[in-house]
N, C-alpha and C positions, 0 to 999 in steps of 0.2 A: 644151681647152687643158691640155697636160701640163707640169707644172712639177716638176722633180726636187728631191729634198731638198738636193742640192748648190746649185742655183740659189737656193732659199729661204735657205740658210745664208749664201751669199755676199751676197745682197741685204740681209738683216738686218744682217750684219757691216758692210757699206758704209754703210748708213744710221746705224747706231750710231756708226761711226767719224766720220761727218760731224758728228754732234751733239757728240762728244767734242772734235773739232777746234774747233767753234764755241765751246765753253766755254773751252778753254785759249787760243784766239787772241783772243777778244773779250770774254768775260764774267768771266773769273777776276779781272781787275783792274777794280774798279768804276769806271765812267765813263759819261757821257752821250754816245752815239755822234753823230758829225756827220752832216749830211745826205749828204755825199759817201760816207762809210763805209756808211751804210744803203742808199743807192741802188746802190752797187757790188755789195754782197753780195746784195741782193735780186735784181738782174739775174743774178748768178752762180747762185743757187739755182733761179731760174726756168729758166735755161738748162740746168741739170742735169736738171730735171724734164722739159723738152721733149726733151732728148737721150735720156732713158730711154724716153719715149714712142715715139721713133723706133726704139729698140732693140726694144720690144715689137712694133711694126708690122713690123719686118724679121724678127723671130724667129718670131712666131706669126700674122702676117697682119694685113691692114687692118681686119678686123672687130674683133679684140681691141684693136688700136691705137686705133681709134675709141672703143671703150668706155673705154679708159684716159683718153684726152683729155677725154671727156665727164665722167667721174668726177672727174678732176683739176680741171677748170674749175669744176664744181659745188662741190667741197670748198673750193677756193680762195675762191670767192665767199662761201660760208658762213663761212669763216675771217675774211674782211674784216668781216663783220657782227659777228663775235665781238670784233674789236678795239675796237669801240665800247663793248662791255661792259667790256673791260679799262680803257679810259679812265675809266669811271665808278668802277671799283674803286680804281684808283690815286688818283683825286681824293678819294674818300671817306676813304681811309686816309692821304692826304698822303704818298705814297711818294716820296722824293727821286729825281730823274731818274737819278742814277748807280747806284741800286740796282734800278731797274726791269728791267734786262736779265736779271739773275739770276733774278728771279721769273718772267719770261716764259719763259726757257729751261727752268727746272724745270717750269713749268706745261705747256709743250709736250711735254716728255718724258713727263710723267704722262698727258697726253691721248693720246699715241700708245700707251702701255701699256694704258690703258683701252679704247681703240678696238680694239687687238689682241684683247683678251678678247671684246669685243662682236662683232667680225668672226668669231671662231672659233665663238661661240654661234650667230650668224646663219647661218653656212655649214652647221653641223650641223642646224639647224632646217629650213633650206630643202631640204637634200638628203633629209630624212626626211618632211617634211610640206609639200606644195605649197600648202596653205591658208594658210601663214604669209604669203604674198604679200597675202592679203586684209587681214591685221592690219597689215602694213607700209603698205599703201596707205591704209587708214583712218586710221592714225596720222599719216601725212604730210598728209592732207587736214585733219585736226584741227589739226595744227601750223600749216598755212598760214592757217587761219582765225584761230587764236590770235595769229599774228604780225601780222596786219592789225589785230586788236582792240587790241594793245598798242602799235601804231605811233603812237598819239596822244600818248603820253608814256612812252617806253621807260625814261627815267631813273627815274621813280617806281616802275615795276613792278620794275626791277632792284634798286633800293635796298630795296624791301620784302622781296624774297627774301633779300638779303644780311643785313638786320637780323635776320631770324629765325635764320639760320645763325650769325651772330656771337654772338647771345645764347645759343644752344645750346652753342657752343664755350667761351665764357667761363664757363659754369657748370661746366665740366669741366676747365679748365686755369687755372693761375695765370698771369695776363698782366700786362704792363707797357705803359704808353702811350708809352714812349720807345723810339726805335730805337737799336740798338747796332751801328753800321756795317751790314753786310748779314747779320748773324748771326740765326739763327732762335731761339736761346735766349741768355739772359744771366743774370747773378747780381745780385740786389738784396738787400742786407743778408744775404748768405750763402745766400739762397734761389734756387733755379733757377726762372726764369720765362720764359714764351714772349714774344717780342717781337712787335710789329705785323707784322713780316715773315712770321712763321709764320701769323698770321691771314689775311694777304693770300693766302699760298700755299694755305691750306685753302679759302678762298672761290673761288679760281681753279680748284682741283682739282674742287670741287663743280660749278662752272659748266661745266667740261669734260665732266663726266658728262652734264649736260643737253644740251650740244652734240652729244655722241656719240649720244644718243638720236634726234636729228634727222638727223645726217649719215649714219649707217650704213644705216638704211632707205632714205635717198635714193639712196645710191650702189648699193645692191643693186637698186634700180629701173632701173639703167643697165647693170649687169653682174652675173652670178652667179658670177664667178671670184674666189675669196678672195685670190689673188695680186694681181689688179688692184685690188681693194678696198683691200688693205693698202698697196700702193705708192702709189696715188693719194692716200690719206690721209696717208701719211708725207711725200711730196713737197709736198703742199699745206701741211702744218704747218711743213715746213722753210723757213726764211727768214721765218716769220711775225713773229719778233722784230724783224728789220730792217724789215719792212714797217710795223710799228707806228710806228716812229720816222720812217720815210720819209713816210707819209701825214699824220701829225700832225693839223693842223687840217682837212685835207681830209675826214676822216671826217664832220665835222659838216655838210659840204656835200652829202653823199650822202643827201639827204632822202627820196628815193624808193627807197632800197635795200631797205628792208623789204618794200615792195610787190612789187618785182621778185623777191626771194627767196621770198615767199609764193606768187607765181605759179609759180615754178619747182618748189617743193615740191608745190604742188597738181597741176601737170602730171605730175610723176613719180608722185604718188599715183594719178592716173587711169591712168597707164601700168602701174603695179603691179596695179591692180584688173583691168584688161583682160587682163594676163598671167595673173592668177589664174583668171579665167574661162576663158581658153584652155586652161589646165592643170587645170581643175576636177576634183576627186574627191569633193566634198561631196555626200552623197546628197540633201539637201533643195534643191539647186540643179541644175535640169535632169536630175534623176534620177541625179546622180553622173557624168554624161557631160560631155565638153568642150563649151563654148559657142562657137559660131562668131562670134567678134568680131574686129575688126581689131586688129593689134598695131602698136605704134609702133616704127619701126626706130631703130637707133643714129644714122644720119645725120640723121634728123628731130629726134631728141632733142638732138643736138649743136647743130643750127641754132637750135632754140627757145631753148636755154640761152644760147648766145652772143648771139643777137638780143635776148633779154630783158635781158641785162646791159648791152649797148650802149645800148639805148633808155633803160633806167633811169639809167645813168650820165650820158648826155647831158642827159636831162630834169632830173636833179638839179642838174647844174652850171649849166644855163640858169636854173632857178628860183632857185638861190642867188645868181647874178649879178644877177638882177632885184631880189632882195630887198636886196642890198648897195647897188644903185644908188638904191633908194628911189623915192618918188613924183616924177614929173616936174613941176617948177614952171614956170609960164608968166609 
């Protein structure tokens, strides 16, 4: 897949332009978005992502188009799980609804910048050392197991991580407990102090680093093309702010989402290990020769990912409905 510098430049400029537009059109003036606004713009951004996938399919062929869609769907699913963490963070810091949009957008921009760095490092490592796929695969398998273990009470696990980070930040910054509109800093008795908005932004930025550690190896298990990795991540993050307000209470009904995502990460982890064996150069494995193992194709990966998400979503909604109905009385 040959991607010229011009295509890269135009792509990055368009993505940056969309984020700038989002800020001035929706975030600059603090307000709590309506369901209609969130639904409309979520659909628009998903439409843009699908249109871009069609462009990739037309420009570089169905193989790369399939890799983009598999990567985009995987990153979007992981992003939905991330939204649940954002709900916990906003609730803990009691962030007013009208200020949440700014934090979300800034957090998404930081996440994309961080992922861009991880993507560049990952691409360089993969092109130089094929054994990196072993590390990516093992890490995803570990993450899948960890996700299942923490699914019993994700709120407690997340709050424990946040508490450690907040204590660390408060020891190094002068902070106030009161919000000052959507400002990150304010003045109290002539002293410049950080507001809770800055604390929330720092927590979300740290959380985005953890998310990137999961998502980048996952998508590199579906494609080795940095351009597809970057654009799939960018379009998955785009519209995440609107999706947060659109889903609202529905997030709590996706009770089996963690299990579905852990299965997907485990599946991709196995796919990476198989690919690493197929490309093996490590001397202590099969004498440094390639190992004859089956490789999982992109269409199979796409089918497994979509199928898992459909089953997980349907099962979650059915279970939530039964729980709301309560026991049947006679």
